[in-house]
Structures are given as structure tokens and as C-alpha cells.
C-alpha positions as CSV (number, residue, x, y, z in Angstrom):
1,M,105.9,129.5,82.6
2,P,109.4,128.2,82.0
3,G,111.8,130.7,80.6
4,Q,113.9,128.4,78.5
5,L,112.9,126.4,75.4
6,L,114.7,123.3,76.7
7,S,112.4,123.3,79.7
8,Y,109.4,122.7,77.5
9,F,111.1,119.9,75.7
10,V,112.2,118.2,79.0
11,F,108.8,118.6,80.4
12,A,107.1,117.1,77.3
13,L,109.5,114.2,77.5
14,V,108.8,113.6,81.2
15,V,105.0,113.8,80.6
16,V,105.3,111.2,77.8
17,L,107.4,108.9,80.1
18,S,105.1,109.4,83.1
19,T,102.0,108.7,80.9
20,L,103.5,105.5,79.7
21,L,104.4,104.5,83.3
22,Y,100.8,105.2,84.4
23,F,99.5,103.1,81.6
24,F,101.8,100.1,82.4
25,I,101.0,100.3,86.1
26,G,97.3,100.4,85.4
27,N,97.6,97.6,82.9
28,L,99.6,95.6,85.4
29,T,96.8,95.9,88.0
30,S,94.3,94.9,85.3
31,C,96.2,91.7,84.7
32,F,94.9,90.4,88.0
33,A,91.7,89.7,86.2
34,F,93.4,86.5,85.0
35,W,93.2,85.2,88.6
36,T,90.0,86.9,89.9
37,E,86.6,87.5,88.4
38,E,86.5,91.2,89.4
39,V,89.3,93.7,89.4
40,W,87.3,96.8,90.1
41,A,88.1,96.8,93.9
42,T,91.7,96.2,93.3
43,R,92.0,99.0,90.7
44,W,90.0,101.4,92.9
45,L,92.1,100.8,96.0
46,F,95.3,100.9,94.0
47,G,94.2,104.0,92.1
48,I,93.1,106.0,95.1
49,V,95.7,104.9,97.7
50,F,98.8,104.6,95.5
51,L,98.3,106.4,92.3
52,E,96.6,109.5,93.6
53,L,97.8,109.9,97.2
54,M,101.4,108.9,96.7
55,S,101.8,110.6,93.3
56,G,101.1,114.1,94.6
57,I,97.7,114.6,93.0
58,F,95.8,115.6,96.1
59,F,98.7,117.6,97.8
60,P,102.3,118.2,97.1
61,L,104.6,115.6,98.7
62,D,106.7,118.5,100.2
63,V,104.0,118.8,103.0
64,L,104.8,115.2,104.2
65,P,107.4,114.6,106.9
66,S,110.8,114.2,105.2
67,F,111.2,110.5,106.2
68,L,107.8,109.7,104.6
69,A,108.6,111.7,101.4
70,K,111.9,109.9,101.2
71,I,110.2,106.5,101.4
72,I,107.7,107.5,98.8
73,S,110.4,108.7,96.4
74,F,111.7,105.1,96.2
75,T,108.4,104.1,94.6
76,P,107.3,104.9,91.0
77,F,104.3,107.0,92.1
78,P,105.8,110.5,92.6
79,Y,107.2,110.2,89.1
80,L,103.7,110.2,87.7
81,V,102.6,113.7,88.8
82,Y,104.8,115.3,91.5
83,Y,108.1,115.4,89.7
84,P,106.8,116.3,86.3
85,L,105.1,119.3,87.9
86,K,108.2,120.2,89.8
87,I,110.1,120.2,86.5
88,W,107.5,122.5,85.0
89,N,107.6,124.8,87.9
90,Q,111.4,124.8,87.7
91,G,111.6,123.4,91.3
92,V,114.1,120.9,89.8
93,V,117.0,122.1,87.7
94,G,120.2,120.9,86.2
95,M,121.4,117.4,86.7
96,E,118.6,116.6,89.1
97,T,116.2,116.7,86.2
98,F,118.2,114.1,84.4
99,K,118.3,112.0,87.6
100,I,114.5,112.1,87.7
101,M,114.3,111.2,84.1
102,G,116.6,108.2,84.7
103,I,114.6,107.0,87.6
104,L,111.4,107.5,85.7
105,T,112.8,105.4,82.8
106,F,113.9,102.7,85.3
107,W,110.4,102.4,86.7
108,L,109.0,102.4,83.2
109,L,111.2,99.5,82.3
110,V,110.4,97.6,85.6
111,S,106.7,98.1,85.1
112,L,106.9,96.9,81.5
113,F,108.9,93.9,82.5
114,L,106.5,92.9,85.3
115,R,103.5,93.5,83.1
116,N,104.9,91.3,80.4
117,K,105.8,88.6,82.9
118,I,102.4,88.6,84.5
119,W,100.6,88.8,81.1
120,K,102.4,85.7,79.9
121,K,101.6,83.8,83.1
122,G,98.0,84.9,82.8
123,M,97.6,83.9,79.2
124,K,98.6,80.4,80.1
125,R,95.8,80.3,82.6
126,F,93.2,82.2,80.4
127,A,90.2,80.3,79.1
128,A,87.4,81.9,77.1
129,Y,83.9,80.5,76.7
130,G,81.1,81.5,74.3
131,N,79.7,81.1,70.9
């Protein structure tokens, strides 16, 4: 358990940000339903390969070769699980915590922007039928 009260606050903030990021990434993949009839396969593939493997759910990213971990750190996925858990375990301290929060916020804004852009394009294409 973290020893400082500030660690709990920072962890809670990072969890909220990463939850929002997860939501917008999932919502972004769901927007492909505007162009396809079925998004189940896309969401499953994306969820298993990217969201779970590359986020550190199955194993910590520290076990990967350093070059691969470095490449993955440029994606939004480790900011979903891996880095929040490192903050909780106090594997990240000081200014590195704020760097992680900044990168997480950046990816949150990028995913929100992309989701809104794709949503607007999809709504132009959307057609509903029924009674």
C-alpha cells in the first residue's frame, strides 16, 4: 500500500483518466459499425491483441525486450493498466508520474478527437429503417 496520501489521489486520478481512455478507444472501435454490419470480430481482435496484451493485463511489460517495450510505450495501451499499476506499486515516482499523466491526457484527447471525427463521418452515412 502506498505510504503517502498524495499517492492515493494521483492513483485515483490516473484510474479515472485511463478508464476514460479505455471507453473512448472502445467507442472508437465501435464506430466502425457505420461501415460494416458486424463489429464483433474487430472489437474482439482489437480487445485481445491491443487492449489486453499491450496494456499489461496478462503480464507486466517489463518482461518484454526493451526495444519492444519502448515501442509499446508510444501507444496508448500501456497507459490503461501497466502504468496505473506501476504508480500504485510506487514503481514510478516524482516527475515521471506527472509525465505519465501528461501522456495519458494526450492519448485521451487524441482518442476523443478521433472518435468525434469518425462519429461525425459515420452519422452522415447512417440510415435507420423500421416502423
